[in-house]
C-alpha positions in Angstrom: -59.1 157.1 -189.7 -59.5 155.7 -193.2 -57.1 152.9 -194.0 -54.5 153.3 -196.7 -55.3 150.5 -199.2 -51.8 150.6 -200.7 -50.2 149.4 -197.5 -50.0 145.7 -196.2 -53.0 145.2 -193.9 -52.4 143.6 -190.5 -55.0 143.3 -187.7 -53.9 142.9 -184.1 -56.5 141.7 -181.6 -56.1 142.3 -177.9 -58.1 142.8 -174.7 -56.6 145.7 -172.9 -57.3 145.1 -169.2 -54.7 147.0 -167.3 -51.1 148.2 -167.3 -49.4 144.8 -167.5 -46.5 143.6 -169.6 -48.7 142.0 -172.3 -50.5 145.3 -173.0 -47.2 147.2 -173.1 -45.4 144.7 -175.3 -48.2 144.5 -177.8 -48.5 148.2 -178.1 -44.7 148.5 -178.5 -45.0 146.0 -181.4 -47.9 148.0 -182.9 -45.9 151.2 -182.9 -42.8 149.5 -184.3 -44.7 147.8 -187.1 -46.6 151.0 -187.9 -43.2 152.7 -188.1 -42.2 150.2 -190.8 -45.1 151.4 -192.9 -47.8 148.7 -192.4 -51.4 149.6 -192.1 -52.6 148.3 -188.8 -56.1 147.8 -187.3 -55.8 147.6 -183.5 -58.9 145.5 -182.7 -60.0 146.0 -179.1 -62.1 143.6 -177.0 -61.6 145.8 -173.9 -60.1 149.2 -173.7 -58.8 149.7 -170.1 -55.2 150.6 -170.2 -53.1 153.7 -169.7 -50.6 152.4 -172.2 -53.1 153.1 -175.0 -51.9 156.5 -176.1 -49.9 158.4 -178.8 -50.4 155.7 -181.6 -49.1 156.5 -185.1 -51.5 157.8 -187.7 -51.5 154.5 -189.7 -53.0 152.6 -186.7 -56.8 152.4 -186.9 -58.6 151.5 -183.7 -61.5 149.1 -184.1 -63.7 148.7 -181.0 -65.7 145.5 -180.9 -68.0 146.8 -178.1 -67.6 143.8 -175.9 -65.8 143.1 -172.6 -65.0 139.4 -172.9 -63.3 137.3 -175.6 -66.2 134.8 -175.7 -68.6 137.6 -176.6 -66.3 139.1 -179.2 -66.7 136.3 -181.8 -69.7 137.6 -183.7 -68.5 141.3 -183.9 -65.0 140.1 -184.8 -66.5 137.9 -187.6 -68.3 141.0 -188.9 -65.0 142.9 -188.9 -63.2 140.2 -190.7 -65.9 140.0 -193.4 -65.9 143.8 -193.9 -62.2 144.6 -193.7 -60.6 141.3 -194.7 -57.1 141.8 -193.3 -54.4 139.7 -194.8 -53.3 138.6 -191.3 -54.6 138.8 -187.7 -52.3 138.5 -184.7 -54.2 137.7 -181.5 -52.6 138.4 -178.1 -53.3 135.9 -175.4 -55.0 132.5 -175.5 -58.7 133.4 -175.2 -58.4 136.1 -177.8 -56.7 133.6 -180.1 -59.4 131.0 -179.7 -62.0 133.7 -180.4 -60.2 134.8 -183.5 -60.1 131.2 -184.9 -63.9 130.8 -184.2 -64.6 134.2 -185.8 -62.6 133.4 -188.9 -64.6 130.2 -189.4 -67.8 132.1 -188.8 -66.8 134.8 -191.3 -65.7 132.4 -194.0 -62.6 134.4 -194.8 -59.0 133.4 -195.6 -57.3 135.8 -193.1 -54.3 134.0 -191.6 -54.4 133.9 -187.8 -51.4 133.8 -185.5 -51.7 133.6 -181.7 -49.1 135.3 -179.4 -48.6 133.6 -176.0 -46.8 135.3 -173.2 -47.0 132.9 -170.2 -46.5 129.3 -169.2 -50.1 128.4 -168.8 -49.4 125.1 -167.0 -47.5 126.9 -164.3 -50.3 129.5 -163.9 -52.7 126.6 -163.4 -50.5 124.8 -160.9 -52.5 123.6 -158.0 -55.8 123.8 -159.8 -58.1 120.8 -160.1 -57.8 118.4 -163.0 -61.2 119.4 -164.2 -60.2 123.1 -164.3 -57.1 122.2 -166.3 -59.0 120.0 -168.7 -61.5 122.8 -169.3 -58.7 125.2 -170.2 -56.6 122.8 -172.2 -59.3 121.0 -174.2 -60.3 124.0 -176.4 -56.6 124.8 -177.0 -56.0 121.2 -178.2 -59.1 121.4 -180.5 -58.5 124.9 -181.9 -54.8 125.6 -182.0 -54.1 123.2 -184.9 -56.3 125.5 -187.0 -54.0 128.5 -186.4 -51.4 129.4 -189.0 -48.8 129.6 -186.2 -48.3 130.1 -182.5 -45.7 132.8 -181.4 -44.2 132.3 -178.0 -42.2 134.9 -176.1 -39.7 132.4 -174.8 -38.5 128.9 -175.4 -40.1 127.9 -172.1 -43.5 129.1 -173.3 -43.0 127.4 -176.6 -42.2 124.1 -174.9 -45.2 124.6 -172.5 -47.8 125.1 -175.3 -46.4 122.2 -177.3 -46.7 120.0 -174.2 -50.3 121.1 -173.7 -51.5 120.9 -177.4 -49.2 118.3 -179.0 -48.5 120.8 -181.8 -45.4 120.0 -184.0 -42.3 122.1 -183.3 -42.5 123.8 -186.7 -45.9 125.3 -185.8 -44.6 127.1 -182.7 -42.2 130.0 -183.1 -40.1 131.8 -180.5 -40.0 135.6 -180.9 -38.5 137.8 -178.2 -40.6 140.6 -176.8 -40.1 144.2 -178.3 -39.0 145.4 -174.9 -36.3 147.9 -175.7 -37.8 150.9 -177.6 -35.9 153.8 -179.2 -37.1 156.2 -176.5 -35.9 154.0 -173.5 -32.8 156.1 -172.8 -34.7 159.4 -173.2 -37.4 158.3 -170.7 -34.7 157.0 -168.3 -33.1 160.4 -168.3 -36.2 162.2 -167.1 -36.1 163.8 -163.7 -35.8 161.5 -160.7 -39.4 160.7 -159.6 -38.6 160.3 -155.9 -35.9 161.7 -153.5 -34.7 158.2 -152.6 -33.3 157.9 -156.1 -31.0 160.9 -155.8 -30.3 161.6 -152.1 -27.1 159.5 -151.9 -28.5 157.4 -149.1 -28.8 153.6 -148.8 -29.0 151.8 -152.1 -32.4 151.4 -153.7 -33.7 148.0 -154.8 -36.6 147.9 -157.2 -39.2 145.2 -157.9 -41.9 145.8 -160.6 -45.1 144.2 -161.7 -48.8 143.7 -160.8 -49.3 143.2 -157.1 -50.6 139.6 -157.5 -49.7 136.1 -156.5 -47.7 135.5 -159.6 -45.0 138.1 -158.7 -44.6 136.8 -155.2 -43.6 140.1 -153.6 -44.0 138.6 -150.1 -40.8 136.6 -150.7 -39.1 139.7 -151.9 -40.2 141.6 -148.7 -39.0 138.8 -146.4 -35.7 138.6 -148.2 -35.3 142.4 -148.0 -36.1 142.5 -144.3 -33.6 139.7 -143.7 -30.8 141.4 -145.5 -30.9 144.6 -143.4 -28.6 143.1 -140.7 -26.0 142.5 -143.4 -26.6 145.4 -145.8 -29.0 148.2 -145.3 -31.0 149.2 -148.3 -34.4 150.6 -149.4 -37.0 148.9 -151.5 -39.4 150.3 -154.1 -42.1 148.1 -155.6 -43.7 149.6 -158.7 -47.2 148.4 -159.7 -50.7 148.1 -158.6 -53.0 145.2 -157.8 -55.1 143.3 -155.4 -52.3 142.4 -153.0 -51.5 145.9 -152.0 -53.1 145.8 -148.5 -51.6 142.5 -147.7 -48.1 143.6 -148.8 -48.4 146.8 -146.8 -49.4 144.8 -143.7 -46.5 142.4 -144.2 -43.9 145.2 -144.5 -45.2 146.6 -141.2 -45.0 143.2 -139.5 -41.5 142.7 -140.7 -40.4 146.1 -139.3 -39.4 147.6 -142.7 -42.4 149.8 -143.5 -40.2 152.9 -143.3 -37.8 151.4 -145.8 -40.4 150.2 -148.3 -42.4 152.3 -150.8 -45.1 151.2 -153.2 -46.0 154.2 -155.3 -48.4 152.3 -157.6 -48.4 152.4 -161.4 -45.6 154.3 -163.0 -46.2 155.6 -166.5 -42.4 156.0 -166.9 -40.8 153.2 -164.9 -37.4 153.8 -166.6 -36.7 157.0 -164.6 -37.0 154.8 -161.5 -35.1 151.8 -162.8 -32.2 153.8 -164.2 -31.4 155.3 -160.8 -31.7 152.1 -158.7 -28.8 149.9 -157.6 -30.5 146.5 -158.1 -33.6 145.0 -159.7 -35.1 141.9 -158.3 -37.6 139.5 -160.0 -39.3 137.4 -157.3 -41.9 135.8 -159.5 -43.4 132.3 -159.1 -43.9 132.0 -162.9 -43.4 134.1 -166.0 -43.5 133.9 -169.8 -40.6 136.3 -170.6 -40.3 138.9 -167.8 -40.2 142.3 -169.5 -39.2 144.2 -166.3 -36.1 142.0 -166.0 -35.1 142.8 -169.6 -35.8 146.5 -169.2 -33.6 146.7 -166.1 -30.8 145.0 -167.9 -31.2 147.3 -170.9 -30.6 150.2 -168.6 -27.4 148.5 -167.3 -28.9 147.6 -163.9 -27.6 144.5 -162.0 -30.3 141.9 -161.5 -31.3 139.0 -159.3 -34.1 136.6 -160.3 -36.0 133.5 -159.3 -35.4 130.5 -161.5 -39.1 130.4 -162.4 -40.7 129.0 -165.5 -40.0 130.6 -167.9 -37.8 133.2 -169.3 -35.3 134.3 -166.6 -32.9 131.4 -167.2 -33.0 132.2 -171.0 -32.5 135.9 -170.4 -29.7 135.5 -167.8 -28.0 132.8 -169.8 -28.1 130.2 -167.0 -27.0 132.8 -164.4 -24.2 134.3 -166.3 -25.7 137.8 -166.1 -27.3 137.5 -162.6 -28.0 135.0 -159.9 -30.9 132.6 -160.3 -32.5 131.4 -157.0 -35.2 128.9 -156.3 -38.8 130.2 -156.3 -40.0 131.3 -152.8 -36.6 130.7 -151.2 -36.2 133.7 -148.9 -32.7 132.8 -147.7 -31.3 132.3 -151.2 -32.9 135.5 -152.5 -31.5 137.5 -149.6 -28.0 136.1 -150.1 -28.1 136.8 -153.9 -29.3 140.4 -153.3 -26.5 141.1 -150.9 -23.8 139.5 -153.1 -25.0 141.4 -156.2 -25.0 144.7 -154.5 -21.5 144.1 -153.3 -20.2 142.9 -156.7 -22.4 144.1 -159.6 -21.6 143.2 -163.2 -20.6 146.1 -165.5 -23.5 148.0 -167.0 -22.3 147.5 -170.6 -22.4 143.7 -170.1 -26.0 143.9 -168.9 -27.0 146.0 -171.9 -25.3 143.7 -174.5 -27.0 140.6 -173.0 -30.5 141.8 -174.1 -29.7 143.2 -177.5 -32.1 140.7 -179.2 -35.0 142.3 -177.2 -34.8 145.6 -179.2 -38.2 146.5 -180.6 -37.0 146.7 -184.2 -35.4 143.2 -184.0 -38.5 141.8 -182.5 -40.8 143.4 -185.1 -38.7 142.1 -188.0 -38.8 138.6 -186.6 -42.6 138.8 -186.2 -43.0 139.7 -189.9 -40.6 136.9 -190.9 -42.5 134.3 -188.9 -45.9 135.5 -190.2 -44.8 135.8 -193.8 -45.5 139.5 -194.1 -43.2 142.0 -195.7 -42.9 145.7 -194.7 -43.2 148.2 -197.6 
C-alpha cells in the first residue's frame, strides 16, 4: 500500500512470535491509532501470529526479512533512511535496543520510544548474576538515548528505572489498549463449549501461555483442593510448552475430567463472558491483559499479588482478592469465597475504564508528542 504523505507518519516495530498479550495489545493500538487517521508503518521483525489480520487500509506492513532483533538493525536502518517516519515506537526491550542502534546507523532524527510490558527483574529472578548483567548492561547504555520509555504499569515503570537509573520524567505509564469497541460483540458470539451453557457446575477460567510465568500448576492444585468445598470445572485457554506437564498434573490430582485445555482461542471473550470466575495465577506480569478483559466483561476475579499490575488493577484488593504467589491454600480459599460472594458486574466494568483502547491510544499520542489529524 502506498503511504498517504498528508497524514502524520508513525512506525511501530514489533517481533510477532505467537498469540501472547504483547502481540494482541500492540495490534489493538495499531488499529486504534489508524482509526484516528494516522499513517502507520507496521514494521515486522518476525511475522508469526494469528492476531495479524484485518488491519485498516492506512496500515502499511513492512517486512524486514529477519527473525531476530539483533539481525534487524541493518534492514531497519535502511527503512529509516528511506521512509523517515517522524516517530518509531518499538515493542519490547530487544526491539527497542535494535531501533536505537538502527537510528544511529541511519543518521536520521526519527524519535524513538520503547514500550515495555513486563517486570524484567522478576522474569530474571533466579538467573545468574552474569546473565542479569548481560541483559541489564545494554539497557543502561542505550535507554538514555531513547526519547522516552512507555511502561504498561507503575510496577514496570519502577522496575525499568531501578535497572537503568533513568529519571522519572523519562519513563511514562500508559495503560494497555485492552478494551476494544468490539469486545461486547465478540463476547455475545455463540458459546464455544457446552460447559458454558449447560447449567452445571460453575466454570472457572484461566488464560495465557502455558509457561512457567503463568504458574498454572498452582491453579490446578488449588482447583483440585476446592472440590471438597465447592465443585466446579476449570478451563485454561492458551497454548505452550507446559501442556503435557499440566495434563499429567490434572490426572495425578484426579481432576482431569473437570479440566479442559482447548488451546488458543481466537475469540476468548465468548468463553470469558459465560464463566463464573477468572483466576490469574501468574508468578509475574507487567499488566495482565486477561485480568483486565475479564473485569471488562463483568466477571469476578481472583489474582496472585505478583509483580506487577494486579495490585494496580484491583486497587489493592478492592475489586478481587490478591493472594501470595504460589500459595495453593490461599488461592483455593479466595476462589471459593469469590464464587460464593461475587462483586456486581457493573462495579467490575467501571474499575477498568481507563484500559479502553481509545483512552490508551490518546495517552500514547500525548506522551509521544504526536497529534492525530
